[in-house]
PDB file of all heavy atoms in Angstrom:
ATOM      1  N   PRO A   1      74.243  97.021 152.911  1.00  0.00           N
ATOM      2  CA  PRO A   1      75.224  97.661 153.789  1.00  0.00           C
ATOM      3  C   PRO A   1      75.021  97.229 155.247  1.00  0.00           C
ATOM      4  O   PRO A   1      73.903  97.086 155.710  1.00  0.00           O
ATOM      5  CB  PRO A   1      74.968  99.138 153.637  1.00  0.00           C
ATOM      6  CG  PRO A   1      74.014  99.304 152.497  1.00  0.00           C
ATOM      7  CD  PRO A   1      73.408  97.973 152.230  1.00  0.00           C
ATOM      8  N   PHE A   2      76.122  97.043 155.941  1.00  0.00           N
ATOM      9  CA  PHE A   2      76.077  96.683 157.355  1.00  0.00           C
ATOM     10  C   PHE A   2      75.826  97.951 158.173  1.00  0.00           C
ATOM     11  O   PHE A   2      76.621  98.889 158.125  1.00  0.00           O
ATOM     12  CB  PHE A   2      77.391  96.018 157.754  1.00  0.00           C
ATOM     13  CG  PHE A   2      77.420  95.523 159.165  1.00  0.00           C
ATOM     14  CD1 PHE A   2      76.546  94.535 159.573  1.00  0.00           C
ATOM     15  CD2 PHE A   2      78.314  96.043 160.070  1.00  0.00           C
ATOM     16  CE1 PHE A   2      76.565  94.066 160.874  1.00  0.00           C
ATOM     17  CE2 PHE A   2      78.351  95.583 161.374  1.00  0.00           C
ATOM     18  CZ  PHE A   2      77.477  94.592 161.775  1.00  0.00           C
ATOM     19  N   PRO A   3      74.729  98.020 158.926  1.00  0.00           N
ATOM     20  CA  PRO A   3      74.343  99.276 159.584  1.00  0.00           C
ATOM     21  C   PRO A   3      75.271  99.718 160.717  1.00  0.00           C
ATOM     22  O   PRO A   3      75.208 100.863 161.132  1.00  0.00           O
ATOM     23  CB  PRO A   3      72.938  98.988 160.108  1.00  0.00           C
ATOM     24  CG  PRO A   3      72.847  97.518 160.213  1.00  0.00           C
ATOM     25  CD  PRO A   3      73.750  96.965 159.157  1.00  0.00           C
ATOM     26  N   TYR A   4      76.144  98.856 161.207  1.00  0.00           N
ATOM     27  CA  TYR A   4      77.017  99.211 162.334  1.00  0.00           C
ATOM     28  C   TYR A   4      78.479  99.289 161.931  1.00  0.00           C
ATOM     29  O   TYR A   4      79.364  99.195 162.767  1.00  0.00           O
ATOM     30  CB  TYR A   4      76.814  98.215 163.478  1.00  0.00           C
ATOM     31  CG  TYR A   4      75.349  98.009 163.782  1.00  0.00           C
ATOM     32  CD1 TYR A   4      74.718  96.819 163.490  1.00  0.00           C
ATOM     33  CD2 TYR A   4      74.590  99.050 164.305  1.00  0.00           C
ATOM     34  CE1 TYR A   4      73.364  96.649 163.728  1.00  0.00           C
ATOM     35  CE2 TYR A   4      73.234  98.890 164.537  1.00  0.00           C
ATOM     36  CZ  TYR A   4      72.630  97.694 164.253  1.00  0.00           C
ATOM     37  OH  TYR A   4      71.291  97.531 164.479  1.00  0.00           O
ATOM     38  N   ALA A   5      78.735  99.471 160.659  1.00  0.00           N
ATOM     39  CA  ALA A   5      80.108  99.505 160.150  1.00  0.00           C
ATOM     40  C   ALA A   5      80.924 100.631 160.773  1.00  0.00           C
ATOM     41  O   ALA A   5      82.141 100.499 160.933  1.00  0.00           O
ATOM     42  CB  ALA A   5      80.096  99.642 158.631  1.00  0.00           C
ATOM     43  N   ASP A   6      80.291 101.708 161.168  1.00  0.00           N
ATOM     44  CA  ASP A   6      81.019 102.828 161.766  1.00  0.00           C
ATOM     45  C   ASP A   6      81.561 102.489 163.158  1.00  0.00           C
ATOM     46  O   ASP A   6      82.395 103.203 163.689  1.00  0.00           O
ATOM     47  CB  ASP A   6      80.122 104.062 161.843  1.00  0.00           C
ATOM     48  CG  ASP A   6      78.881 103.854 162.689  1.00  0.00           C
ATOM     49  OD1 ASP A   6      78.362 102.716 162.744  1.00  0.00           O
ATOM     50  OD2 ASP A   6      78.414 104.829 163.296  1.00  0.00           O
ATOM     51  N   ARG A   7      81.152 101.367 163.737  1.00  0.00           N
ATOM     52  CA  ARG A   7      81.601 100.965 165.075  1.00  0.00           C
ATOM     53  C   ARG A   7      82.741  99.948 165.033  1.00  0.00           C
ATOM     54  O   ARG A   7      83.204  99.502 166.075  1.00  0.00           O
ATOM     55  CB  ARG A   7      80.435 100.354 165.849  1.00  0.00           C
ATOM     56  CG  ARG A   7      79.277 101.297 165.975  1.00  0.00           C
ATOM     57  CD  ARG A   7      78.141 100.642 166.681  1.00  0.00           C
ATOM     58  NE  ARG A   7      76.935 101.467 166.564  1.00  0.00           N
ATOM     59  CZ  ARG A   7      75.902 101.358 167.357  1.00  0.00           C
ATOM     60  NH1 ARG A   7      75.893 100.487 168.324  1.00  0.00           N
ATOM     61  NH2 ARG A   7      74.853 102.125 167.177  1.00  0.00           N
ATOM     62  N   ILE A   8      83.198  99.578 163.850  1.00  0.00           N
ATOM     63  CA  ILE A   8      84.194  98.518 163.696  1.00  0.00           C
ATOM     64  C   ILE A   8      85.506  99.093 163.193  1.00  0.00           C
ATOM     65  O   ILE A   8      85.523  99.952 162.319  1.00  0.00           O
ATOM     66  CB  ILE A   8      83.684  97.455 162.694  1.00  0.00           C
ATOM     67  CG1 ILE A   8      82.411  96.816 163.222  1.00  0.00           C
ATOM     68  CG2 ILE A   8      84.741  96.394 162.453  1.00  0.00           C
ATOM     69  CD1 ILE A   8      81.756  95.899 162.222  1.00  0.00           C
ATOM     70  N   ARG A   9      86.615  98.590 163.729  1.00  0.00           N
ATOM     71  CA  ARG A   9      87.940  98.912 163.209  1.00  0.00           C
ATOM     72  C   ARG A   9      88.324  97.787 162.242  1.00  0.00           C
ATOM     73  O   ARG A   9      88.750  96.714 162.656  1.00  0.00           O
ATOM     74  CB  ARG A   9      88.945  99.000 164.352  1.00  0.00           C
ATOM     75  CG  ARG A   9      88.777 100.287 165.144  1.00  0.00           C
ATOM     76  CD  ARG A   9      89.696 100.301 166.312  1.00  0.00           C
ATOM     77  NE  ARG A   9      88.834 100.105 167.481  1.00  0.00           N
ATOM     78  CZ  ARG A   9      89.239  99.745 168.664  1.00  0.00           C
ATOM     79  NH1 ARG A   9      90.492  99.486 168.879  1.00  0.00           N
ATOM     80  NH2 ARG A   9      88.391  99.608 169.654  1.00  0.00           N
ATOM     81  N   PHE A  10      88.141  98.014 160.963  1.00  0.00           N
ATOM     82  CA  PHE A  10      88.309  96.962 159.962  1.00  0.00           C
ATOM     83  C   PHE A  10      89.762  96.579 159.707  1.00  0.00           C
ATOM     84  O   PHE A  10      90.030  95.515 159.188  1.00  0.00           O
ATOM     85  CB  PHE A  10      87.653  97.370 158.640  1.00  0.00           C
ATOM     86  CG  PHE A  10      86.156  97.298 158.678  1.00  0.00           C
ATOM     87  CD1 PHE A  10      85.393  98.458 158.746  1.00  0.00           C
ATOM     88  CD2 PHE A  10      85.512  96.080 158.654  1.00  0.00           C
ATOM     89  CE1 PHE A  10      84.009  98.392 158.779  1.00  0.00           C
ATOM     90  CE2 PHE A  10      84.128  96.000 158.690  1.00  0.00           C
ATOM     91  CZ  PHE A  10      83.384  97.166 158.754  1.00  0.00           C
ATOM     92  N   ASN A  11      90.718  97.422 160.032  1.00  0.00           N
ATOM     93  CA  ASN A  11      92.119  97.116 159.737  1.00  0.00           C
ATOM     94  C   ASN A  11      92.778  96.235 160.790  1.00  0.00           C
ATOM     95  O   ASN A  11      93.948  95.902 160.666  1.00  0.00           O
ATOM     96  CB  ASN A  11      92.924  98.406 159.587  1.00  0.00           C
ATOM     97  CG  ASN A  11      92.508  99.178 158.354  1.00  0.00           C
ATOM     98  OD1 ASN A  11      92.067  98.590 157.377  1.00  0.00           O
ATOM     99  ND2 ASN A  11      92.633 100.470 158.399  1.00  0.00           N
ATOM    100  N   GLU A  12      92.048  95.853 161.833  1.00  0.00           N
ATOM    101  CA  GLU A  12      92.617  95.031 162.893  1.00  0.00           C
ATOM    102  C   GLU A  12      91.509  94.174 163.503  1.00  0.00           C
ATOM    103  O   GLU A  12      90.332  94.444 163.315  1.00  0.00           O
ATOM    104  CB  GLU A  12      93.245  95.914 163.968  1.00  0.00           C
ATOM    105  CG  GLU A  12      92.251  96.879 164.604  1.00  0.00           C
ATOM    106  CD  GLU A  12      92.906  97.906 165.498  1.00  0.00           C
ATOM    107  OE1 GLU A  12      93.607  98.780 164.969  1.00  0.00           O
ATOM    108  OE2 GLU A  12      92.701  97.821 166.721  1.00  0.00           O
ATOM    109  N   ASP A  13      91.905  93.128 164.226  1.00  0.00           N
ATOM    110  CA  ASP A  13      90.922  92.348 164.957  1.00  0.00           C
ATOM    111  C   ASP A  13      90.383  93.215 166.091  1.00  0.00           C
ATOM    112  O   ASP A  13      91.134  93.952 166.730  1.00  0.00           O
ATOM    113  CB  ASP A  13      91.554  91.084 165.521  1.00  0.00           C
ATOM    114  CG  ASP A  13      91.902  90.077 164.438  1.00  0.00           C
ATOM    115  OD1 ASP A  13      91.471  90.274 163.286  1.00  0.00           O
ATOM    116  OD2 ASP A  13      92.592  89.106 164.739  1.00  0.00           O
ATOM    117  N   ASP A  14      89.106  93.112 166.338  1.00  0.00           N
ATOM    118  CA  ASP A  14      88.475  94.006 167.308  1.00  0.00           C
ATOM    119  C   ASP A  14      87.292  93.298 167.962  1.00  0.00           C
ATOM    120  O   ASP A  14      86.603  92.507 167.315  1.00  0.00           O
ATOM    121  CB  ASP A  14      87.994  95.273 166.575  1.00  0.00           C
ATOM    122  CG  ASP A  14      87.442  96.329 167.516  1.00  0.00           C
ATOM    123  OD1 ASP A  14      87.959  96.456 168.636  1.00  0.00           O
ATOM    124  OD2 ASP A  14      86.498  97.033 167.112  1.00  0.00           O
ATOM    125  N   ALA A  15      87.076  93.567 169.236  1.00  0.00           N
ATOM    126  CA  ALA A  15      85.891  93.086 169.943  1.00  0.00           C
ATOM    127  C   ALA A  15      85.511  94.145 170.970  1.00  0.00           C
ATOM    128  O   ALA A  15      86.368  94.659 171.683  1.00  0.00           O
ATOM    129  CB  ALA A  15      86.164  91.758 170.622  1.00  0.00           C
ATOM    130  N   GLN A  16      84.237  94.473 170.999  1.00  0.00           N
ATOM    131  CA  GLN A  16      83.777  95.492 171.931  1.00  0.00           C
ATOM    132  C   GLN A  16      82.301  95.292 172.219  1.00  0.00           C
ATOM    133  O   GLN A  16      81.574  94.694 171.439  1.00  0.00           O
ATOM    134  CB  GLN A  16      84.013  96.874 171.355  1.00  0.00           C
ATOM    135  CG  GLN A  16      83.338  97.111 170.015  1.00  0.00           C
ATOM    136  CD  GLN A  16      83.728  98.438 169.408  1.00  0.00           C
ATOM    137  OE1 GLN A  16      83.738  99.441 170.088  1.00  0.00           O
ATOM    138  NE2 GLN A  16      84.075  98.439 168.146  1.00  0.00           N
ATOM    139  N   VAL A  17      81.888  95.789 173.373  1.00  0.00           N
ATOM    140  CA  VAL A  17      80.471  95.783 173.717  1.00  0.00           C
ATOM    141  C   VAL A  17      79.887  97.089 173.223  1.00  0.00           C
ATOM    142  O   VAL A  17      80.449  98.158 173.456  1.00  0.00           O
ATOM    143  CB  VAL A  17      80.278  95.634 175.241  1.00  0.00           C
ATOM    144  CG1 VAL A  17      78.810  95.740 175.609  1.00  0.00           C
ATOM    145  CG2 VAL A  17      80.846  94.310 175.715  1.00  0.00           C
ATOM    146  N   THR A  18      78.769  97.004 172.508  1.00  0.00           N
ATOM    147  CA  THR A  18      78.129  98.193 171.962  1.00  0.00           C
ATOM    148  C   THR A  18      76.636  98.130 172.241  1.00  0.00           C
ATOM    149  O   THR A  18      76.065  97.057 172.405  1.00  0.00           O
ATOM    150  CB  THR A  18      78.414  98.328 170.452  1.00  0.00           C
ATOM    151  OG1 THR A  18      77.954  99.586 169.995  1.00  0.00           O
ATOM    152  CG2 THR A  18      77.758  97.238 169.650  1.00  0.00           C
ATOM    153  N   THR A  19      75.999  99.272 172.306  1.00  0.00           N
ATOM    154  CA  THR A  19      74.566  99.349 172.561  1.00  0.00           C
ATOM    155  C   THR A  19      73.830  99.590 171.252  1.00  0.00           C
ATOM    156  O   THR A  19      74.150 100.511 170.510  1.00  0.00           O
ATOM    157  CB  THR A  19      74.251 100.483 173.566  1.00  0.00           C
ATOM    158  OG1 THR A  19      74.989 100.242 174.768  1.00  0.00           O
ATOM    159  CG2 THR A  19      72.771 100.530 173.889  1.00  0.00           C
ATOM    160  N   ILE A  20      72.854  98.725 170.978  1.00  0.00           N
ATOM    161  CA  ILE A  20      72.020  98.822 169.788  1.00  0.00           C
ATOM    162  C   ILE A  20      70.571  98.756 170.246  1.00  0.00           C
ATOM    163  O   ILE A  20      70.167  97.758 170.851  1.00  0.00           O
ATOM    164  CB  ILE A  20      72.327  97.690 168.782  1.00  0.00           C
ATOM    165  CG1 ILE A  20      73.796  97.735 168.354  1.00  0.00           C
ATOM    166  CG2 ILE A  20      71.395  97.774 167.583  1.00  0.00           C
ATOM    167  CD1 ILE A  20      74.249  96.533 167.553  1.00  0.00           C
ATOM    168  N   ASP A  21      69.817  99.792 169.989  1.00  0.00           N
ATOM    169  CA  ASP A  21      68.409  99.858 170.387  1.00  0.00           C
ATOM    170  C   ASP A  21      68.201  99.558 171.868  1.00  0.00           C
ATOM    171  O   ASP A  21      67.288  98.841 172.256  1.00  0.00           O
ATOM    172  CB  ASP A  21      67.552  98.914 169.540  1.00  0.00           C
ATOM    173  CG  ASP A  21      67.522  99.295 168.070  1.00  0.00           C
ATOM    174  OD1 ASP A  21      67.631 100.505 167.782  1.00  0.00           O
ATOM    175  OD2 ASP A  21      67.392  98.398 167.227  1.00  0.00           O
ATOM    176  N   GLY A  22      69.098 100.081 172.710  1.00  0.00           N
ATOM    177  CA  GLY A  22      68.965  99.931 174.154  1.00  0.00           C
ATOM    178  C   GLY A  22      69.467  98.612 174.717  1.00  0.00           C
ATOM    179  O   GLY A  22      69.448  98.411 175.922  1.00  0.00           O
ATOM    180  N   GLU A  23      69.928  97.704 173.878  1.00  0.00           N
ATOM    181  CA  GLU A  23      70.461  96.411 174.308  1.00  0.00           C
ATOM    182  C   GLU A  23      71.960  96.371 174.073  1.00  0.00           C
ATOM    183  O   GLU A  23      72.452  96.933 173.101  1.00  0.00           O
ATOM    184  CB  GLU A  23      69.804  95.269 173.526  1.00  0.00           C
ATOM    185  CG  GLU A  23      68.326  95.124 173.738  1.00  0.00           C
ATOM    186  CD  GLU A  23      67.977  94.521 175.091  1.00  0.00           C
ATOM    187  OE1 GLU A  23      68.779  93.724 175.627  1.00  0.00           O
ATOM    188  OE2 GLU A  23      66.910  94.872 175.621  1.00  0.00           O
ATOM    189  N   GLN A  24      72.702  95.688 174.949  1.00  0.00           N
ATOM    190  CA  GLN A  24      74.140  95.559 174.777  1.00  0.00           C
ATOM    191  C   GLN A  24      74.461  94.295 173.986  1.00  0.00           C
ATOM    192  O   GLN A  24      73.886  93.231 174.228  1.00  0.00           O
ATOM    193  CB  GLN A  24      74.844  95.527 176.123  1.00  0.00           C
ATOM    194  CG  GLN A  24      74.833  96.870 176.807  1.00  0.00           C
ATOM    195  CD  GLN A  24      75.751  96.883 178.006  1.00  0.00           C
ATOM    196  OE1 GLN A  24      75.889  95.889 178.691  1.00  0.00           O
ATOM    197  NE2 GLN A  24      76.384  98.011 178.240  1.00  0.00           N
ATOM    198  N   TYR A  25      75.398  94.425 173.035  1.00  0.00           N
ATOM    199  CA  TYR A  25      75.827  93.322 172.175  1.00  0.00           C
ATOM    200  C   TYR A  25      77.345  93.299 172.100  1.00  0.00           C
ATOM    201  O   TYR A  25      77.992  94.343 172.191  1.00  0.00           O
ATOM    202  CB  TYR A  25      75.292  93.490 170.752  1.00  0.00           C
ATOM    203  CG  TYR A  25      73.807  93.358 170.631  1.00  0.00           C
ATOM    204  CD1 TYR A  25      72.982  94.466 170.756  1.00  0.00           C
ATOM    205  CD2 TYR A  25      73.225  92.123 170.379  1.00  0.00           C
ATOM    206  CE1 TYR A  25      71.606  94.349 170.644  1.00  0.00           C
ATOM    207  CE2 TYR A  25      71.855  91.994 170.259  1.00  0.00           C
ATOM    208  CZ  TYR A  25      71.053  93.113 170.395  1.00  0.00           C
ATOM    209  OH  TYR A  25      69.690  92.983 170.272  1.00  0.00           O
ATOM    210  N   LEU A  26      77.889  92.114 171.913  1.00  0.00           N
ATOM    211  CA  LEU A  26      79.308  91.976 171.617  1.00  0.00           C
ATOM    212  C   LEU A  26      79.456  92.064 170.105  1.00  0.00           C
ATOM    213  O   LEU A  26      78.827  91.309 169.369  1.00  0.00           O
ATOM    214  CB  LEU A  26      79.850  90.639 172.113  1.00  0.00           C
ATOM    215  CG  LEU A  26      81.313  90.368 171.798  1.00  0.00           C
ATOM    216  CD1 LEU A  26      82.209  91.387 172.482  1.00  0.00           C
ATOM    217  CD2 LEU A  26      81.690  88.961 172.205  1.00  0.00           C
ATOM    218  N   LEU A  27      80.237  92.992 169.655  1.00  0.00           N
ATOM    219  CA  LEU A  27      80.490  93.212 168.233  1.00  0.00           C
ATOM    220  C   LEU A  27      81.958  92.868 167.985  1.00  0.00           C
ATOM    221  O   LEU A  27      82.852  93.524 168.511  1.00  0.00           O
ATOM    222  CB  LEU A  27      80.202  94.667 167.875  1.00  0.00           C
ATOM    223  CG  LEU A  27      80.345  95.116 166.438  1.00  0.00           C
ATOM    224  CD1 LEU A  27      79.382  94.350 165.543  1.00  0.00           C
ATOM    225  CD2 LEU A  27      80.088  96.602 166.312  1.00  0.00           C
ATOM    226  N   ALA A  28      82.204  91.790 167.238  1.00  0.00           N
ATOM    227  CA  ALA A  28      83.563  91.318 167.015  1.00  0.00           C
ATOM    228  C   ALA A  28      83.854  91.263 165.519  1.00  0.00           C
ATOM    229  O   ALA A  28      82.979  90.934 164.723  1.00  0.00           O
ATOM    230  CB  ALA A  28      83.744  89.933 167.622  1.00  0.00           C
ATOM    231  N   SER A  29      85.090  91.575 165.161  1.00  0.00           N
ATOM    232  CA  SER A  29      85.488  91.503 163.759  1.00  0.00           C
ATOM    233  C   SER A  29      86.887  90.914 163.643  1.00  0.00           C
ATOM    234  O   SER A  29      87.711  91.037 164.555  1.00  0.00           O
ATOM    235  CB  SER A  29      85.447  92.879 163.100  1.00  0.00           C
ATOM    236  OG  SER A  29      86.412  93.728 163.674  1.00  0.00           O
ATOM    237  N   HIS A  30      87.138  90.263 162.528  1.00  0.00           N
ATOM    238  CA  HIS A  30      88.427  89.646 162.242  1.00  0.00           C
ATOM    239  C   HIS A  30      88.761  89.894 160.773  1.00  0.00           C
ATOM    240  O   HIS A  30      87.994  89.540 159.895  1.00  0.00           O
ATOM    241  CB  HIS A  30      88.371  88.138 162.523  1.00  0.00           C
ATOM    242  CG  HIS A  30      89.614  87.410 162.137  1.00  0.00           C
ATOM    243  ND1 HIS A  30      90.783  87.522 162.847  1.00  0.00           N
ATOM    244  CD2 HIS A  30      89.860  86.564 161.108  1.00  0.00           C
ATOM    245  CE1 HIS A  30      91.703  86.775 162.263  1.00  0.00           C
ATOM    246  NE2 HIS A  30      91.165  86.189 161.211  1.00  0.00           N
ATOM    247  N   LYS A  31      89.889  90.529 160.528  1.00  0.00           N
ATOM    248  CA  LYS A  31      90.348  90.788 159.156  1.00  0.00           C
ATOM    249  C   LYS A  31      90.820  89.498 158.528  1.00  0.00           C
ATOM    250  O   LYS A  31      91.658  88.799 159.071  1.00  0.00           O
ATOM    251  CB  LYS A  31      91.486  91.817 159.175  1.00  0.00           C
ATOM    252  CG  LYS A  31      92.115  92.072 157.841  1.00  0.00           C
ATOM    253  CD  LYS A  31      91.620  93.346 157.247  1.00  0.00           C
ATOM    254  CE  LYS A  31      92.348  93.682 155.977  1.00  0.00           C
ATOM    255  NZ  LYS A  31      91.739  93.113 154.801  1.00  0.00           N
ATOM    256  N   LEU A  32      90.270  89.152 157.371  1.00  0.00           N
ATOM    257  CA  LEU A  32      90.664  87.938 156.666  1.00  0.00           C
ATOM    258  C   LEU A  32      91.967  88.178 155.917  1.00  0.00           C
ATOM    259  O   LEU A  32      92.114  89.183 155.221  1.00  0.00           O
ATOM    260  CB  LEU A  32      89.563  87.507 155.697  1.00  0.00           C
ATOM    261  CG  LEU A  32      88.220  87.192 156.362  1.00  0.00           C
ATOM    262  CD1 LEU A  32      87.178  86.854 155.306  1.00  0.00           C
ATOM    263  CD2 LEU A  32      88.356  86.065 157.360  1.00  0.00           C
ATOM    264  N   THR A  33      92.893  87.260 156.053  1.00  0.00           N
ATOM    265  CA  THR A  33      94.223  87.447 155.459  1.00  0.00           C
ATOM    266  C   THR A  33      94.234  87.204 153.957  1.00  0.00           C
ATOM    267  O   THR A  33      95.096  87.710 153.255  1.00  0.00           O
ATOM    268  CB  THR A  33      95.245  86.502 156.113  1.00  0.00           C
ATOM    269  OG1 THR A  33      94.794  85.162 155.968  1.00  0.00           O
ATOM    270  CG2 THR A  33      95.414  86.838 157.588  1.00  0.00           C
ATOM    271  N   TYR A  34      93.289  86.450 153.441  1.00  0.00           N
ATOM    272  CA  TYR A  34      93.303  86.066 152.032  1.00  0.00           C
ATOM    273  C   TYR A  34      92.392  86.925 151.156  1.00  0.00           C
ATOM    274  O   TYR A  34      92.241  86.657 149.969  1.00  0.00           O
ATOM    275  CB  TYR A  34      92.919  84.594 151.877  1.00  0.00           C
ATOM    276  CG  TYR A  34      91.610  84.233 152.541  1.00  0.00           C
ATOM    277  CD1 TYR A  34      90.399  84.415 151.897  1.00  0.00           C
ATOM    278  CD2 TYR A  34      91.601  83.730 153.833  1.00  0.00           C
ATOM    279  CE1 TYR A  34      89.197  84.104 152.508  1.00  0.00           C
ATOM    280  CE2 TYR A  34      90.404  83.404 154.450  1.00  0.00           C
ATOM    281  CZ  TYR A  34      89.217  83.588 153.787  1.00  0.00           C
ATOM    282  OH  TYR A  34      88.040  83.293 154.399  1.00  0.00           O
ATOM    283  N   SER A  35      91.780  87.966 151.741  1.00  0.00           N
ATOM    284  CA  SER A  35      90.923  88.837 150.938  1.00  0.00           C
ATOM    285  C   SER A  35      90.846  90.209 151.598  1.00  0.00           C
ATOM    286  O   SER A  35      91.445  90.451 152.632  1.00  0.00           O
ATOM    287  CB  SER A  35      89.520  88.240 150.806  1.00  0.00           C
ATOM    288  OG  SER A  35      88.825  88.350 152.020  1.00  0.00           O
ATOM    289  N   ASP A  36      90.073  91.075 150.999  1.00  0.00           N
ATOM    290  CA  ASP A  36      89.862  92.427 151.527  1.00  0.00           C
ATOM    291  C   ASP A  36      88.700  92.474 152.524  1.00  0.00           C
ATOM    292  O   ASP A  36      88.290  93.541 152.932  1.00  0.00           O
ATOM    293  CB  ASP A  36      89.535  93.357 150.354  1.00  0.00           C
ATOM    294  CG  ASP A  36      90.503  94.494 150.241  1.00  0.00           C
ATOM    295  OD1 ASP A  36      91.462  94.541 151.008  1.00  0.00           O
ATOM    296  OD2 ASP A  36      90.275  95.349 149.369  1.00  0.00           O
ATOM    297  N   TRP A  37      88.181  91.341 152.883  1.00  0.00           N
ATOM    298  CA  TRP A  37      86.978  91.251 153.708  1.00  0.00           C
ATOM    299  C   TRP A  37      87.326  91.131 155.190  1.00  0.00           C
ATOM    300  O   TRP A  37      88.430  90.749 155.561  1.00  0.00           O
ATOM    301  CB  TRP A  37      86.172  90.041 153.307  1.00  0.00           C
ATOM    302  CG  TRP A  37      85.537  90.132 151.964  1.00  0.00           C
ATOM    303  CD1 TRP A  37      86.090  90.616 150.815  1.00  0.00           C
ATOM    304  CD2 TRP A  37      84.227  89.718 151.615  1.00  0.00           C
ATOM    305  NE1 TRP A  37      85.225  90.514 149.776  1.00  0.00           N
ATOM    306  CE2 TRP A  37      84.062  89.960 150.247  1.00  0.00           C
ATOM    307  CE3 TRP A  37      83.178  89.154 152.311  1.00  0.00           C
ATOM    308  CZ2 TRP A  37      82.868  89.668 149.578  1.00  0.00           C
ATOM    309  CZ3 TRP A  37      82.021  88.851 151.642  1.00  0.00           C
ATOM    310  CH2 TRP A  37      81.870  89.123 150.297  1.00  0.00           C
ATOM    311  N   SER A  38      86.325  91.438 156.015  1.00  0.00           N
ATOM    312  CA  SER A  38      86.391  91.182 157.451  1.00  0.00           C
ATOM    313  C   SER A  38      85.186  90.340 157.842  1.00  0.00           C
ATOM    314  O   SER A  38      84.088  90.539 157.331  1.00  0.00           O
ATOM    315  CB  SER A  38      86.366  92.492 158.247  1.00  0.00           C
ATOM    316  OG  SER A  38      87.543  93.218 158.066  1.00  0.00           O
ATOM    317  N   LEU A  39      85.412  89.411 158.755  1.00  0.00           N
ATOM    318  CA  LEU A  39      84.339  88.590 159.302  1.00  0.00           C
ATOM    319  C   LEU A  39      83.802  89.312 160.529  1.00  0.00           C
ATOM    320  O   LEU A  39      84.573  89.673 161.424  1.00  0.00           O
ATOM    321  CB  LEU A  39      84.892  87.215 159.679  1.00  0.00           C
ATOM    322  CG  LEU A  39      83.901  86.236 160.282  1.00  0.00           C
ATOM    323  CD1 LEU A  39      82.816  85.887 159.265  1.00  0.00           C
ATOM    324  CD2 LEU A  39      84.644  84.986 160.732  1.00  0.00           C
ATOM    325  N   VAL A  40      82.492  89.562 160.562  1.00  0.00           N
ATOM    326  CA  VAL A  40      81.886  90.331 161.644  1.00  0.00           C
ATOM    327  C   VAL A  40      80.803  89.483 162.301  1.00  0.00           C
ATOM    328  O   VAL A  40      80.015  88.831 161.626  1.00  0.00           O
ATOM    329  CB  VAL A  40      81.280  91.652 161.104  1.00  0.00           C
ATOM    330  CG1 VAL A  40      80.592  92.410 162.221  1.00  0.00           C
ATOM    331  CG2 VAL A  40      82.345  92.495 160.459  1.00  0.00           C
ATOM    332  N   HIS A  41      80.774  89.527 163.632  1.00  0.00           N
ATOM    333  CA  HIS A  41      79.776  88.790 164.389  1.00  0.00           C
ATOM    334  C   HIS A  41      79.155  89.732 165.419  1.00  0.00           C
ATOM    335  O   HIS A  41      79.853  90.454 166.109  1.00  0.00           O
ATOM    336  CB  HIS A  41      80.425  87.599 165.094  1.00  0.00           C
ATOM    337  CG  HIS A  41      79.469  86.793 165.883  1.00  0.00           C
ATOM    338  ND1 HIS A  41      78.596  85.911 165.298  1.00  0.00           N
ATOM    339  CD2 HIS A  41      79.226  86.744 167.211  1.00  0.00           C
ATOM    340  CE1 HIS A  41      77.867  85.339 166.230  1.00  0.00           C
ATOM    341  NE2 HIS A  41      78.225  85.830 167.399  1.00  0.00           N
ATOM    342  N   VAL A  42      77.834  89.707 165.502  1.00  0.00           N
ATOM    343  CA  VAL A  42      77.114  90.508 166.500  1.00  0.00           C
ATOM    344  C   VAL A  42      76.456  89.540 167.452  1.00  0.00           C
ATOM    345  O   VAL A  42      75.780  88.632 167.059  1.00  0.00           O
ATOM    346  CB  VAL A  42      76.042  91.414 165.856  1.00  0.00           C
ATOM    347  CG1 VAL A  42      75.308  92.203 166.925  1.00  0.00           C
ATOM    348  CG2 VAL A  42      76.671  92.341 164.855  1.00  0.00           C
TER     349      VAL A  42
END
C-alpha cells in the first residue's frame, strides 16, 4: 500500500507540496487513461 494515498486526488491530475517527516516534497499524480491506475511521483 502507498502510505500517502490519502493526500492524492486520484480522479484527476494533481500536484501539491506536502510535508512528510518534517521535509517538504512535491507529490504529483496522473490518472492513466488506459487503466484504473494512477502514476504517482514523490
